[in-house]
C-alpha positions as CSV (number, residue, x, y, z in Angstrom):
1,X,2.5,114.8,54.8
2,X,3.1,118.1,53.0
3,X,0.2,120.5,53.6
4,X,-1.6,122.0,50.6
5,X,-1.8,125.5,52.1
6,X,1.8,126.8,51.5
7,X,1.2,130.5,51.7
8,X,4.3,131.5,53.6
9,X,6.0,134.8,53.7
10,X,9.4,133.2,52.9
11,X,10.1,131.5,49.6
12,X,11.2,127.9,49.4
13,X,14.8,128.9,48.3
14,X,15.2,131.5,51.0
15,X,13.8,129.1,53.5
16,X,16.1,126.3,52.4
17,X,19.1,128.7,52.7
18,X,18.0,129.6,56.3
19,X,17.6,126.0,57.2
20,X,21.0,125.0,55.9
21,X,22.8,127.9,57.7
22,X,21.1,127.0,61.0
23,X,21.6,123.3,60.6
24,X,25.2,123.6,59.8
25,X,25.9,126.1,62.6
26,X,24.2,123.8,65.2
27,X,25.9,120.7,63.9
28,X,29.4,122.3,63.7
29,X,29.1,123.4,67.3
30,X,28.0,120.0,68.6
31,X,30.4,117.3,69.8
32,X,31.6,115.2,66.8
33,X,29.1,117.1,64.5
34,X,26.3,114.9,65.8
35,X,23.2,115.7,67.8
36,X,19.9,114.1,68.9
37,X,17.2,114.9,66.3
38,X,14.8,116.2,69.0
39,X,17.5,118.5,70.4
40,X,18.3,119.8,66.9
41,X,14.6,120.8,66.3
42,X,14.5,122.6,69.7
43,X,17.8,124.4,68.9
44,X,16.6,125.3,65.4
45,X,13.4,126.9,66.8
46,X,15.4,128.8,69.4
47,X,18.0,130.1,66.9
48,X,15.3,131.3,64.4
49,X,12.8,132.8,66.9
50,X,13.7,136.3,65.5
51,X,12.9,135.2,61.9
52,X,9.1,135.5,61.3
53,X,7.8,132.5,59.4
54,X,4.2,133.6,58.7
55,X,1.5,131.3,57.4
56,X,-2.2,132.5,57.4
57,X,-1.3,135.6,59.3
58,X,0.2,133.6,62.2
59,X,3.9,133.4,63.2
60,X,5.1,129.8,63.2
61,X,8.4,128.2,64.2
62,X,10.9,126.9,61.6
63,X,9.9,123.3,62.5
64,X,6.4,123.9,61.3
65,X,7.7,125.5,58.1
66,X,9.9,122.5,57.5
67,X,7.0,120.1,58.2
68,X,4.6,122.0,55.8
69,X,7.1,122.5,53.0
70,X,9.1,119.2,53.1
71,X,6.9,116.8,55.1
72,X,9.4,116.3,57.9
73,X,13.0,117.2,58.9
74,X,14.1,113.7,57.9
75,X,12.8,114.2,54.4
76,X,14.6,117.5,54.1
77,X,17.9,115.9,55.4
78,X,17.6,112.9,53.1
79,X,17.6,115.2,50.0
80,X,21.1,116.5,50.8
81,X,24.3,114.3,51.0
82,X,25.9,116.5,53.6
83,X,23.6,115.3,56.4
84,X,23.3,111.8,57.8
85,X,20.6,110.3,59.9
86,X,21.6,107.6,62.4
87,X,19.0,105.4,64.0
88,X,20.1,103.9,67.3
89,X,17.4,101.9,69.1
90,X,14.6,104.4,69.7
91,X,16.6,107.5,69.1
92,X,17.5,109.4,65.9
93,X,20.7,111.4,65.5
94,X,21.6,113.9,62.8
95,X,25.3,114.1,61.7
96,X,27.0,116.7,59.6
97,X,29.0,114.5,57.2
98,X,31.0,117.3,55.5
99,X,32.6,120.0,57.7
100,X,32.8,122.3,54.6
101,X,29.2,121.8,53.8
102,X,28.1,125.4,54.0
103,X,30.9,126.5,51.6
104,X,30.0,123.7,49.2
105,X,26.3,124.5,49.4
106,X,27.0,128.2,48.6
107,X,29.2,127.1,45.6
108,X,26.5,124.8,44.3
109,X,23.9,127.5,44.7
110,X,25.9,130.0,42.6
111,X,27.1,127.5,40.1
112,X,25.3,127.7,36.7
113,X,24.3,124.7,34.7
114,X,26.5,123.8,31.7
115,X,24.8,124.3,28.4
116,X,27.8,124.2,26.0
117,X,29.2,120.9,24.9
118,X,32.5,120.4,23.3
119,X,32.8,117.4,21.0
120,X,36.1,115.6,20.9
121,X,36.9,113.9,17.6
122,X,38.5,110.5,17.9
123,X,41.6,111.7,16.0
124,X,42.2,114.5,18.6
125,X,42.0,111.9,21.4
126,X,45.3,110.4,22.6
127,X,45.5,107.6,25.1
128,X,48.3,107.7,27.6
């Protein structure tokens, strides 16, 4: 459940960028781009211990930030197609589906929406 008190020192877009960079780095360095979800959370907290996620004047780990903003790590991962969650008996694994995910994420982030439309008249259209 997403908590109502979201007074964090890091904006949602900056937090999302940090999460993506850390996730992709960890998954790229793991064997076959796959890792146990619990291990991923531990590694994420370790890699971001120098970044101060502050809520109500208290420093929190990135896992708490994700849980408060997105509800859970699984919810965050489900919103992006570059990550996959594999359920195997009682264990959950996270897989990086696209090895160039960070580059594509950066391109999508910088890409502007298309506002101009070009209409093609039927006469200008040739079927080949």
